[in-house]
N, CA and C atoms as an extended XYZ file, in Angstrom:
174
Properties=species:S:1:pos:R:3:atomname:S:1:resname:S:1:resid:I:1 pbc="F F F"
N        99.283       82.123       96.035 N   UNK     1
C        99.130       83.722       95.443 CA  UNK     1
C       100.775       84.185       95.878 C   UNK     1
N       101.422       84.879       95.155 N   UNK     2
C       102.585       85.332       94.536 CA  UNK     2
C       102.535       85.937       96.068 C   UNK     2
N       103.882       86.897       96.374 N   UNK     3
C       104.226       87.744       96.897 CA  UNK     3
C       103.608       89.377       96.365 C   UNK     3
N       104.028       89.342       95.172 N   UNK     4
C       103.840       90.269       94.305 CA  UNK     4
C       102.113       91.253       94.808 C   UNK     4
N       101.332       89.317       93.767 N   UNK     5
C        99.294       89.721       94.467 CA  UNK     5
C        99.306       89.991       95.283 C   UNK     5
N       100.083       89.901       96.616 N   UNK     6
C        99.792       90.243       98.306 CA  UNK     6
C       100.468       91.290       98.269 C   UNK     6
N       101.112       91.868       98.143 N   UNK     7
C       101.479       93.455       98.290 CA  UNK     7
C       100.413       94.509       97.179 C   UNK     7
N       100.266       93.812       95.760 N   UNK     8
C        99.246       94.743       95.351 CA  UNK     8
C        97.880       94.600       96.089 C   UNK     8
N        97.298       93.382       97.032 N   UNK     9
C        96.533       93.629       97.049 CA  UNK     9
C        96.181       94.214       98.505 C   UNK     9
N        97.307       94.088       99.384 N   UNK    10
C        97.075       95.475      100.499 CA  UNK    10
C        97.289       96.011      100.446 C   UNK    10
N        98.271       96.646       99.222 N   UNK    11
C        98.251       98.246       99.291 CA  UNK    11
C        96.591       99.019       98.563 C   UNK    11
N        95.756       98.332       98.061 N   UNK    12
C        94.507       98.122       96.930 CA  UNK    12
C        93.600       98.454       98.624 C   UNK    12
N        93.358       98.068       99.734 N   UNK    13
C        92.859       97.656      100.658 CA  UNK    13
C        93.147       99.055      101.419 C   UNK    13
N        94.212       99.202      101.872 N   UNK    14
C        94.882      100.024      102.458 CA  UNK    14
C        94.555      101.364      102.133 C   UNK    14
N        94.972      101.669      100.553 N   UNK    15
C        93.892      103.073      100.209 CA  UNK    15
C        92.830      103.245       99.953 C   UNK    15
N        92.528      101.738       99.968 N   UNK    16
C        90.710      101.893      100.071 CA  UNK    16
C        90.252      102.683      101.349 C   UNK    16
N        91.040      102.262      102.361 N   UNK    17
C        90.333      102.744      103.827 CA  UNK    17
C        90.919      103.898      103.912 C   UNK    17
N        92.069      104.384      103.447 N   UNK    18
C        92.860      106.169      103.205 CA  UNK    18
C        91.378      106.757      102.379 C   UNK    18
N        91.176      106.878      101.530 N   UNK    19
C        89.539      106.956      100.772 CA  UNK    19
C        88.429      107.480      101.465 C   UNK    19
N        88.672      105.969      102.368 N   UNK    20
C        87.236      105.650      103.384 CA  UNK    20
C        87.402      106.905      104.037 C   UNK    20
N        88.655      107.184      104.964 N   UNK    21
C        88.812      108.011      105.801 CA  UNK    21
C        88.037      109.765      105.220 C   UNK    21
N        89.131      109.462      104.204 N   UNK    22
C        88.917      111.283      103.330 CA  UNK    22
C        87.193      111.148      103.319 C   UNK    22
N        86.442      110.728      102.608 N   UNK    23
C        85.052      110.710      102.683 CA  UNK    23
C        84.275      110.353      103.791 C   UNK    23
N        84.851      110.095      105.029 N   UNK    24
C        84.047      109.857      106.457 CA  UNK    24
C        83.957      111.371      107.067 C   UNK    24
N        85.361      112.068      106.595 N   UNK    25
C        85.839      113.558      107.402 CA  UNK    25
C        86.728      113.123      108.680 C   UNK    25
N        87.099      111.727      108.557 N   UNK    26
C        88.259      111.570      109.716 CA  UNK    26
C        90.191      112.378      109.131 C   UNK    26
N        90.285      112.090      107.440 N   UNK    27
C        91.434      112.698      107.285 CA  UNK    27
C        91.044      113.570      106.327 C   UNK    27
N        92.027      114.953      106.479 N   UNK    28
C        92.478      116.059      105.166 CA  UNK    28
C        92.793      115.356      103.884 C   UNK    28
N        91.677      115.811      103.128 N   UNK    29
C        92.102      115.312      101.730 CA  UNK    29
C        93.337      115.380      100.492 C   UNK    29
N        93.959      116.296      101.494 N   UNK    30
C        95.502      116.385      100.968 CA  UNK    30
C        96.452      115.824      101.461 C   UNK    30
N        96.032      115.650      102.928 N   UNK    31
C        97.392      114.376      103.338 CA  UNK    31
C        96.888      113.156      102.628 C   UNK    31
N        95.998      113.057      103.256 N   UNK    32
C        94.900      111.659      102.689 CA  UNK    32
C        95.046      110.961      101.084 C   UNK    32
N        95.372      112.142       99.952 N   UNK    33
C        96.285      111.970       98.707 CA  UNK    33
C        97.382      111.201       98.792 C   UNK    33
N        98.169      112.479       99.321 N   UNK    34
C        99.297      112.166       99.527 CA  UNK    34
C        99.878      111.067       99.857 C   UNK    34
N        99.028      110.561      100.648 N   UNK    35
C        99.150      108.951      101.772 CA  UNK    35
C        98.806      107.646      100.180 C   UNK    35
N        97.692      108.007       99.801 N   UNK    36
C        97.110      106.845       98.728 CA  UNK    36
C        98.260      106.644       97.829 C   UNK    36
N        99.012      108.365       97.260 N   UNK    37
C       100.039      107.841       96.154 CA  UNK    37
C       100.753      107.843       96.851 C   UNK    37
N       101.473      107.755       97.953 N   UNK    38
C       103.184      106.822       98.653 CA  UNK    38
C       102.619      106.115       98.628 C   UNK    38
N       101.193      105.317       98.796 N   UNK    39
C       100.869      104.045       99.114 CA  UNK    39
C       100.933      103.515       97.805 C   UNK    39
N       100.680      103.555       96.562 N   UNK    40
C       100.971      103.225       95.511 CA  UNK    40
C       101.876      103.062       94.958 C   UNK    40
N       102.660      103.830       95.123 N   UNK    41
C       104.374      104.414       94.809 CA  UNK    41
C       105.354      102.985       95.438 C   UNK    41
N       104.957      103.063       96.724 N   UNK    42
C       105.818      102.310       97.390 CA  UNK    42
C       105.334      100.458       96.617 C   UNK    42
N       104.106       99.825       97.140 N   UNK    43
C       104.001       99.238       95.995 CA  UNK    43
C       104.254       98.532       94.719 C   UNK    43
N       104.157       99.526       94.012 N   UNK    44
C       104.836       99.689       92.674 CA  UNK    44
C       106.253       99.407       92.379 C   UNK    44
N       106.747       99.933       93.719 N   UNK    45
C       108.655       99.916       93.517 CA  UNK    45
C       108.878       98.573       93.945 C   UNK    45
N       107.749       97.963       94.975 N   UNK    46
C       107.998       95.947       95.628 CA  UNK    46
C       107.627       95.388       94.444 C   UNK    46
N       106.632       95.609       93.951 N   UNK    47
C       106.157       94.486       92.384 CA  UNK    47
C       107.143       95.188       91.611 C   UNK    47
N       107.619       95.880       91.232 N   UNK    48
C       108.329       96.678       90.315 CA  UNK    48
C       110.168       95.473       90.386 C   UNK    48
N       110.636       95.836       91.773 N   UNK    49
C       111.733       95.482       91.732 CA  UNK    49
C       111.904       93.468       91.867 C   UNK    49
N       110.513       92.807       92.693 N   UNK    50
C       110.644       91.478       92.380 CA  UNK    50
C       110.615       91.275       91.200 C   UNK    50
N       109.802       91.896       90.463 N   UNK    51
C       109.403       91.233       89.172 CA  UNK    51
C       111.182       91.127       88.582 C   UNK    51
N       111.511       91.771       88.520 N   UNK    52
C       113.321       92.173       87.533 CA  UNK    52
C       113.963       90.957       88.205 C   UNK    52
N       114.208       91.332       89.270 N   UNK    53
C       115.207       90.456       89.994 CA  UNK    53
C       114.396       88.797       89.336 C   UNK    53
N       113.522       88.099       89.059 N   UNK    54
C       112.568       87.124       88.908 CA  UNK    54
C       113.285       86.871       87.058 C   UNK    54
N       113.392       88.011       86.813 N   UNK    55
C       113.345       88.115       85.041 CA  UNK    55
C       115.157       87.715       85.215 C   UNK    55
N       115.662       88.361       85.914 N   UNK    56
C       117.337       88.949       85.436 CA  UNK    56
C       117.272       86.436       86.205 C   UNK    56
N       117.026       86.108       87.036 N   UNK    57
C       117.506       85.047       86.911 CA  UNK    57
C       117.054       83.217       86.557 C   UNK    57
N       116.047       84.060       85.100 N   UNK    58
C       116.040       83.208       84.577 CA  UNK    58
C       116.861       82.782       83.431 C   UNK    58
């Protein structure tokens, strides 16, 4: 499994956990939504950066 795939799967698991916490009432929907967006953005940024570097070396 590549590093990009691991980051994406980890981000999806983290987002699912946050959504479950919102659904169960442990986390405020606004804060949880911001966390989900932040995790998605960080995962996108990390995978985009590494893919750009790989393409540059080829």
